[in-house]
Structures are given as structure tokens and as C-alpha cells.
N, C-alpha and C positions, 0 to 999 in steps of 0.2 A: 545571640544578639540581644542586647538589652538597651532600652530607651528610657529616658526620663521625660514624661509628658507633663506639660504645664497647661492647665485649663484656666482660661480667663473669661469671666462673665461680661466684663466691660473694661475697656482700656482706662476709662475714667476712675474705676474702682479697683485698679490693679492690685494694690497691696492687700486690700481687705478680702477680695474674692478669689485669690489665686489658690488653685489646688494643684498638688504635685503628686504624680503616680510613678512608680517604678514598674515597668512592664517587661516581662520576659517573653519574647516571641517564640512560640513553639512550632508554629507552622509558617514557613516562609511566605505564603500567600498573604498573611496578615500585614506584612511590611508594606505592601502596595496600598492596602486600605488605610493604614496609618499615614503614609506619605500623601495620599489623596486628601485626607482631612487637613493636613498641614497646607497643601496647595489651596484649599478653600479658606484658609486663615481661621480655621476653627480650633486648631491646636498649634502649639509650638513644640518642636522636638529639639532636645539637647542631649547629645550622647554623653553618658557618664564616663568618667575616667576609669581605667581598669584597676588602678591601685591608688587609693587615697593615701595610704601610708607612705608610698614612695614620693608622692607629690609633697606631703608634709615634711618628710626628711630633706628633700631637696631645698625647700623653703628655709628650714631651720639651718641647714648647712651653709646657706649663702650668707648668714649673719654671724658665723662663727669662724674663728681662725682654725680650730681643730674640732672637727665633728666626728662622733663615733660612727663606725660602719654598721651596716645591718647585722653582721655577725656579732659585733660587740654588744649591740642593743639586745640581740637575741640571748646572748650569754647572760647579761644582767637580768633580763626578764626571767630566765630559767632559774637563776640563783634566788630571786625573790619568791618565785612560785615554790621552789623546794623548801625554803625557809618557812613560808606560810603554811604549807601542807604538813610540815613536820610538827608544827605547833598543835595541830588539831588532833 
């Protein structure tokens, strides 16, 4: 389980004083502690998406008549990597 925690020193100074942490929970008991902090309005919890790449691809495909599939993108990336490492 992974959470993104946002720490705010003051709502008035939201943009200047915001700190963001990515925390991986190793012990399930810690989830209760974190949720208690949220209930006390000391922190805000936003769960991060599992795949940023898939969300980005979905967004880009919505603006295009023909969008490449993940397999096509992977093939292109592999070609570029092969060419790059062949030069070295």
C-alpha cells in the first residue's frame, strides 16, 4: 500500500509551505495511525495512481485519431535503445 501525504503548515500559506511525501506502508498497523492523523486534519491523504504511463497514454489517445498501442510504443523504444547502445 502506498500513500502520498501532503503536509500543510497553514491553509493561508498553502502553496509556499506544502510538503509532499511518498510513504510505503510496511506494517498494516501504520495505516490506522495515518488515517487518525487525517481525521485530526493534520494531514491530507491522496492515493497515487498505479500507472502514470497508462494515464498519460489515455490522455494523449483522447486527442488523436490514431494512437499507438503500448506494444507499438515499446517496440519503438527498444529500437531507439538498440541504436543508442550500438553507437557506444
